[in-house]
C-alpha positions in Angstrom: 0.1 0.3 0.0 0.8 3.7 -0.1 2.9 4.8 2.6 2.1 8.8 1.7 -0.9 10.2 0.9 -1.0 13.6 -1.0 -3.8 14.9 0.7 -3.8 15.3 4.9 -6.3 13.7 7.0 -7.0 17.1 7.9 -8.0 18.5 5.1 -10.8 16.0 4.6 -12.2 15.4 8.1 -11.7 19.4 9.7 -14.3 21.6 10.7 -13.3 24.1 8.0 -13.2 21.3 5.1 -16.4 20.4 6.1 -17.7 24.0 5.7 -15.2 24.5 2.5 -17.2 21.1 0.5 -20.6 22.1 1.7 -20.0 25.2 -0.2 -18.2 23.7 -3.1 -21.2 21.3 -3.3 -23.3 24.3 -3.3 -21.6 26.2 -6.3 -21.9 22.7 -8.3 -25.6 22.3 -7.7 -25.8 26.1 -8.9 -23.8 25.0 -11.9 -26.3 22.3 -12.4 -29.3 24.2 -12.6 -27.7 27.2 -14.5 -26.9 24.5 -17.4 -30.5 24.0 -17.5 -31.7 27.7 -17.3 -29.6 28.2 -20.1 -30.5 25.4 -22.4 -34.3 26.2 -21.4 -33.8 29.5 -22.0 -32.7 29.5 -25.4 -32.1 33.3 -26.3 -29.1 35.7 -26.6 -27.9 36.1 -23.3 -25.1 38.2 -24.7 -25.3 40.9 -22.4 -25.0 38.8 -19.3 -22.1 37.1 -20.6 -19.5 38.1 -18.5 -21.4 37.3 -15.5 -22.6 34.0 -16.8 -18.3 33.3 -16.9 -18.2 34.3 -13.4 -20.9 32.0 -12.1 -19.8 28.8 -14.3 -16.2 29.7 -13.3 -17.4 29.2 -9.6 -19.6 26.5 -10.6 -16.8 24.5 -12.5 -14.5 25.2 -8.9 -17.0 23.5 -6.9 -17.5 21.0 -8.7 -14.3 19.7 -9.0 -13.0 20.2 -5.6 -16.4 18.5 -4.7 -15.6 15.5 -6.8 -11.7 15.0 -5.7 -12.6 15.4 -2.1 -15.9 13.0 -1.9 -13.9 10.3 -4.4 -11.3 10.5 -2.0 -13.1 10.8 1.1 -15.4 7.5 -0.6 -12.1 5.2 -1.2 -10.4 6.2 2.2 -12.5 7.0 4.9 -16.3 6.0 4.3 -17.2 2.8 6.3 -19.8 1.6 4.3 -20.5 -1.6 2.9 -19.4 -3.1 -0.6 -22.6 -2.4 -1.9 -23.2 1.0 -1.2 -19.7 2.3 -2.3 -20.0 0.8 -5.5 -23.4 2.7 -5.4 -22.1 5.9 -4.7 -19.5 5.8 -7.1 -22.0 5.1 -9.7 -23.5 8.5 -8.6 -19.8 10.2 -8.6 -19.4 9.4 -12.4 -22.0 11.9 -12.9 -20.5 15.8 -12.1 -22.1 17.9 -11.0 -25.0 16.8 -9.5 -23.6 13.4 -8.3 -21.0 14.8 -6.2 -23.0 17.4 -4.0 -26.0 14.5 -3.3 -23.0 12.2 -1.7 -21.3 15.5 0.0 -24.5 16.2 1.6 -26.0 12.6 2.2 -23.4 10.9 3.1 -19.7 13.0 4.3 -21.9 15.7 6.5 -23.2 12.9 8.2 -20.6 10.4 8.4 -19.5 10.3 12.2 -16.2 11.1 11.4 -16.6 13.6 10.4 -18.7 14.6 13.6 -16.3 13.0 15.6 -13.8 15.6 13.9 -16.4 18.9 13.9 -17.1 19.5 18.1 -19.2 21.7 17.5 -21.8 19.9 15.0 -21.6 17.4 17.5 -23.2 19.9 20.2 -25.8 20.7 17.5 -26.6 17.0 16.6 -27.4 16.4 20.1 -29.2 19.4 21.0 -31.5 19.1 18.1 -31.8 15.6 19.4 -32.8 16.6 23.1 -29.6 14.9 24.4 
């Protein structure tokens, strides 16, 4: 096996990383909605081209960050069964929608991530009444 990983454990499991990946996942979802809206509009949007370029760039960066981080989490830290990992791997292969879904449904709810973030554990116990 590999003795050295290129991405540090704290880059994936820390509270700051969780916050960054959630923002990137939202940007990826924004890109997905923007692409559908532009496809459905079909009109000339030349006056809005600079703004659209900025939105598309931020969405592409968010999608790339989310894809890389969620695949790294899936292969190195996810403790799910093999069939769940296989299912999520297939979902991850459909950016810009798959990685944000994995981020919100698996990564954000993972015990490893919540253990690394004491504030989220406090919020989780307050919601459950404990």
